[in-house]
N, C-alpha and C positions, 0 to 999 in steps of 0.2 A: 591579280592581274594588268592593274595600272602600272605595277614596279616593273613588269616585265615589257610591257610597252614601252617603256622608258628606254629600257636598255637597249630593245630593238632599234628605236630610233638614233639612240645615240652610236650602236653598233655598226648602222646601215647610211651613217652620213655621208655624202655625197658619192654614193653608189644608187645604183638602177634599178627598179623591178622590172619583171620579165613584161609588164605592159610598157613601161618607159622605153625599154629595149625594142620593142613592136613598133613603136610612135618613131623612133628614129631609123629604124632600119627597114620599115614596110614600104617607103616610097622608093627605095632603090628595089626592093625584093618584096612586091605586093603578094605574093603565095605566101610568103612568111607567116606562121602563125603558132599560138604559145606551144603546140603539140610538139612543133618542127624544134623549138628551141630546147624544149625538154628532152628530143630523141638527140639533138648535136652533143647535149651534156652527157646522155648515156654512152654516144660515142668516143667521150673522151675528146671533143674538138675544145670544149671550153668547161670550168669548172667553177660556177658561182658560189659566192660566200653564201652562208644560210643563216638564219636569225635563231633567233632560241624559239620563235615562233614557226619556223620550219619554211620560212618565206626565201625564194632565190633572192641574191642582191648581186647585180653584176657591176665592175670595174667599167672602166674608159677603156684598159687593155683588153678586158672581157669583149667589149663593143667594137674595137678593131681586128680580133682575133676573129670573131664573128664574121665581120664585114669581110673580111679575107677568105674565110673558108666559104662562105656564101658565093663568094664573085668566083673562087676557082670551082666549083660545083656548077654553077650556073654558066659561065663563059666558057670552061675548059672541060667542062663533063667529066670531073675527074670523081672517081669512088672516093668515099669518105676514109677508107685505110690509108690511100694516098695523100689526102690531105693531112691527115693526122700524122703519119710519119713525116712531112713537111715540116709541119707546126713542132714537133718534137727534135727535129734536128736545129730549128731558129730558137727554140729554148735551152739546147745544150751552147748554143754560142756559135753553132758552125753557119755557113754561108752555103745553104743549097741552092741549087739551080731551080727556079720555077719550073714545077711538074710539067711535062710533056702534055701535051691535049692528047685525049684518045678520041674514038670516033661515038658519036651520042647515042648509044642504046642504055635505056633506062637502067641506074643502078640500084634501083627497087626491082625484084621480080616481081610480076603478076601476080597477085594471089589464085591462088588454085581453086577452080570454081568444080561442085561435083554435080552430075547429073542425078537422076532422082535413085538410080539403081546403085548408081557408085556410092549416093550418100547411106542410102539402105546396108551396102557392105562393110562401108567404114564405121558406121556406129553400131552393127551386129543389131540391126531393127527388123521386126515384121513390118510388111507392107503395112498391116491394119492399124499398126502403133503410129507410123508416120502419117498416115487418112485422118487418125484422130487427132493428132495435134494440128495438122493444119485447118480441121472443121471446127476446133474449140478454138482458133486463134493464135495457138501457143507458136507456132512457124507459120511462117507465111508462105503458100504456096509457091513455087516459081518454076522456071525450066530447069536452072542451074542454082547451086545451093554453096555457101561460103564455108569456111574453117568453123566458123562460129555455130553455123547450123549442125554441123559433125558434133560439137561438143553437147551443143543443147539435147540432141536427139540420143547421143549416150548418157546423159543424165536421166533422160525421160525412160530409157530403157533399164537403168538401175533401178528406178524409183518402181517400173512396174513390174518388176519380180516382187514386191513385197505388196502389191496391189492399189499402189498409187498411180492411178491413171492420168492422162494430160487434163482430164475435163477436173480434175480434183486440185491441180495447180495453176489454172486459169487465173485464180486470184491473186499470184504471184506476180503475172505479168502486171494486173489491174495496178496492184500495189506498187510496183516499178515505174508505171505510170503516173500514177499520186505524187510519187517522190520525184518524179523529174518537173513534174507542174508545181510543187513546191520550192524546190531550186528555182526554178524560173520565176517564180513569185518574188523569190529573196533578191535575186539578180536585176528584176526589172528595171530599177534605175539605171544601171549599167547598159542593161541591153538596150534601153532607149536611145542612147548616145549612138553617134555614130565614128566616132574618132578609134583610132588603132587604140590607143592605151586603154580606155576603158573597156574596149572589146576583147583585148589582153588579159585585162584582170580578169573582167567574167569568165575568160578561159580557164583561167589559174583557180577560181575560187569555185567553181562548179564541181570538177571531180571529188575537191576536197569536202563541200558540202554533203556529196553524195557518200563519202566515207564515213562522215560522221553521224550520217543517216542509217548508215551498214552497221556502224559501232552500237547504235541506239537498239536497232532490231536485233543483232546479235544478242546483247544482255538480257533483252527481253525474253528470247527464245531458251537462253542458257536457264533463266529462273524459272519457267515453265517448266522446263526438261527437269530440274532437280525437283520441284513440286510433285511431278508424274513418278519420278521413281523413289520417292521420299515413303 
């Protein structure tokens, strides 16, 4: 592990972490988050290097590319597809004109909301199953529900067919809340700071720690299943 860390430091010399990028860009773009940076990467706006440990590392060119993309998005209301095409023309050595501004409707469609009857229909659930999920705290009662609620209720429908009721999986939610508390405790030194770099670092580490906990849980479950089936 120390050798890998040394290689990471050598390979990332002069490069910026996601937290450092946030620290430099946040004054211009206050709503920028580590999640938004990762989304821009997925959309092909920027392609940071990765260390052997999997951390993103951004060059100065990446930083300026992000600044340009965010400026075009904020000031000209351009969709990312148009910004990406413009940047590809620049990369190819062409001299494209700055994309024309478009009217300012949101480029991100509003997430769909489901009323109770729509939720039941989308998930193929009986009303009593939804009532049980709400009464046991598995699902919060509301006037409308998200796509995540649909996915959760579909899973409960599948489990219910095998006699696993919402009350049986309540411990899973409690376990998830304990996981979050554990991650929060681990990241407390970063979360106590108010600078964008620390917040960005915490935002990058939180999902990674959660994935590691999921890996450990999956190993325990597989081992228990092997014992059950042997």
